[in-house]
C-alpha positions, 0 to 999 in steps of 0.5 A, a space after each residue: 148956916 142951916 143945920 140938918 141932923 138925921 137923928 137916931 139913925 139906923 146905921 151901925 155895924 152888926 153888934 157883937 152880941 148877934 155876930 154869931 147868929 146863922 143869918 148874919 154869919 151866912 150873909 158875912 160869908 157871902 160878902 167875904 167879911 167878918 160879921 163885925 165889919 158889915 152894916 146891920 141890915 134888917 133885910 138880911 139879918 131879920 132873924 138875928 135881930 129879933 128881940 135886940 134892944 130898940 129893934 124897930 129903930 135898927 137895921 135900915 141903912 137903906 133909909 139912911 142912904 136915901 136921906 143922904 142922897 136927898 140932903 147932899 144932891 141939892 143946891 143948898 148943899 152944893 153952895 155950902 148953905 147946909 151942914 149935914 150930920 148923921 147921929 146914930 142910935 148908938 150915939 155916934 156922929 157922922 160929919 160931912 165936909 163941903 161938897 161930899 159926894 156919896 155913892 148912889 149905888 147901895 153896895 158902894 154906900 154900904 162899903 164906904 160906910 163900913 170903912 168909915 165905922 172901922 177907920 173913923 175917917 174917909 180921906 181923898 188926897 189928904 183931905 178928910 171927906 167923912 168922919 165919925 166920933 162918939 158924940 151924943 145928940 145933946 153934945 152935938 146940939 151944944 157944939 153947933 149952938 143953933 138959934 132953934 132946934 125944930 123937930 119933925 115927927 108924927 108926935 108933933 103939932 100939926 103944921 106944914 112944910 111951908 109954914 115950918 120953913 117960913 119960921 126958920 132962920 140961917 142958924 136953925 137946926 132941923 131934926 128928922 128921925 133916921 129910923 123906920 118906926 117909932 118916935 124920938 127918944 127922950 134924950 133927943 126930944 128934950 133938946 128940941 124947941 118945937 116939934 111939928 107934924 107935917 103930914 097926917 100919915 108917917 112919911 119916910 125919912 128921905 121924903 121928909 128931908 127932900 120936901 123940907 129942904 126944898 121949902 127951905 131953898 125957896 123960903 130962906 135962900 130965895 
């Protein structure tokens, strides 16, 4: 089965080191939650995030939300021909069971994933829909055992969506960065077999996900 990993995704709860910053405390107060129980969001927490480690890759859960919707709202996913995972910047992996529907409203999405981070699983009628665990990118690749790992990044060799899709098979794994700026870390890059750039200028993650999976549907599963 084809796999897609949104790697080093900008999705996390507010880290302890900045929970007491005024911008974060103010936003948490508006939400009626403790700062430790809300998603880190650059739109609200920009001042508090200044200078934190790996700043440019953090605090954009909205980009992750868009990418999730693109990956889980297509026939490839509904027909159980795609496994989708989110790997975060702090080495957590979120797994999706078959035909999980993620809220289109960002507010509801944020609440759902805040709950997931705190409770480690989301269930409905005793069925687990989402789960999260501590796992590195490399460990996830070992668990999946794909035939090849294809990364998409502006740092890669120039190519096209169509050509990349044409050279995939059912057991390939596609890697898209789930962050706003920057490139894959060394720990991710070393597990990628082939790295391709599919546009002359950077594209947002959800655009890459949508266009790549559309080509996969046409090429692999036509």
